[in-house]
C-alpha positions in Angstrom: 91.6 135.1 -110.9 95.2 134.8 -112.4 97.1 131.8 -111.9 99.3 133.5 -109.9 96.4 135.3 -107.8 95.0 131.6 -107.2 98.6 130.6 -106.3 99.2 133.2 -103.7 95.9 132.6 -101.6 96.4 128.7 -101.5 99.8 129.4 -100.2 99.0 131.6 -98.0 96.4 130.0 -95.9 98.2 127.8 -94.1 101.3 130.7 -92.9 98.0 132.7 -92.3 96.5 129.7 -89.4 99.8 129.6 -88.3 100.5 133.7 -87.6 96.7 133.7 -86.2 97.7 131.0 -83.9 101.3 132.9 -82.9 98.9 136.2 -82.1 96.4 133.9 -79.9 99.5 132.6 -77.9 101.0 136.3 -77.4 97.7 137.9 -76.9 97.0 135.2 -74.2 100.5 135.3 -72.6 100.0 139.1 -72.0 96.6 138.3 -70.4 97.6 136.0 -68.3 101.1 136.5 -67.5 101.2 133.7 -64.2 100.8 130.6 -66.4 103.1 128.0 -65.9 105.0 126.4 -69.1 104.4 123.2 -68.9 104.8 120.4 -71.5 100.4 119.7 -70.9 100.0 123.8 -71.7 102.2 123.3 -74.7 100.0 120.2 -76.5 97.1 121.3 -74.9 96.8 125.3 -75.4 94.1 126.3 -78.0 96.7 128.8 -79.8 99.3 126.3 -80.6 96.9 123.8 -81.6 95.8 127.0 -84.4 100.0 127.4 -85.2 100.0 123.3 -85.3 97.3 123.0 -88.1 98.2 125.8 -89.7 101.6 124.3 -90.1 100.0 120.7 -91.3 97.7 122.6 -93.9 101.3 124.7 -95.1 102.6 121.0 -95.7 99.9 120.5 -98.4 98.7 123.5 -99.2 102.4 125.5 -100.3 102.8 122.3 -103.4 99.5 122.8 -104.4 100.5 126.4 -104.9 103.7 125.6 -107.3 101.1 123.3 -109.1 98.1 126.0 -109.5 101.0 128.8 -110.3 102.8 126.3 -113.4 99.6 125.5 -114.6 98.2 126.8 -117.8 94.8 128.4 -117.3 93.2 125.9 -119.6 94.0 123.1 -116.6 92.3 125.2 -114.0 88.5 125.3 -115.9 86.3 123.4 -114.2 84.5 120.9 -116.6 80.7 121.6 -116.2 78.7 118.3 -116.3 75.7 118.4 -118.5 74.0 115.6 -118.6 72.9 113.8 -121.6 69.2 114.8 -122.4 68.4 110.9 -123.5 69.1 109.6 -120.2 66.8 111.9 -117.9 64.4 110.5 -116.3 60.4 111.1 -118.3 57.9 113.1 -116.4 55.1 110.6 -117.7 54.5 108.1 -115.1 56.1 104.6 -114.6 53.3 101.4 -115.5 52.5 100.0 -112.2 52.8 95.8 -113.0 49.6 94.2 -113.2 49.8 92.3 -110.1 49.5 96.0 -107.8 46.8 97.2 -109.9 43.7 97.2 -107.9 40.9 94.8 -108.5 37.4 96.4 -109.2 
């Protein structure tokens, strides 16, 4: 995947969530049009909370998207971790201390 496509996906995550929240609020208005517009309704309505979450995600994701777009492909590669074979635990059973051995 190219850097620009990654940046686009990252950058649109927050605005897409905000758009979903806006659709939720509009659908709620069409379905339940008799509701009063109170401060409590605006603060605690799920659609408004989704919009707020989308704005907060946008604050983080849009600067990250700019950094991803400006990065080289080598900067975006994940480093593969391969442990040192010498540090791997062996399959041999551990020595049992003499005090734990059973007496015959």
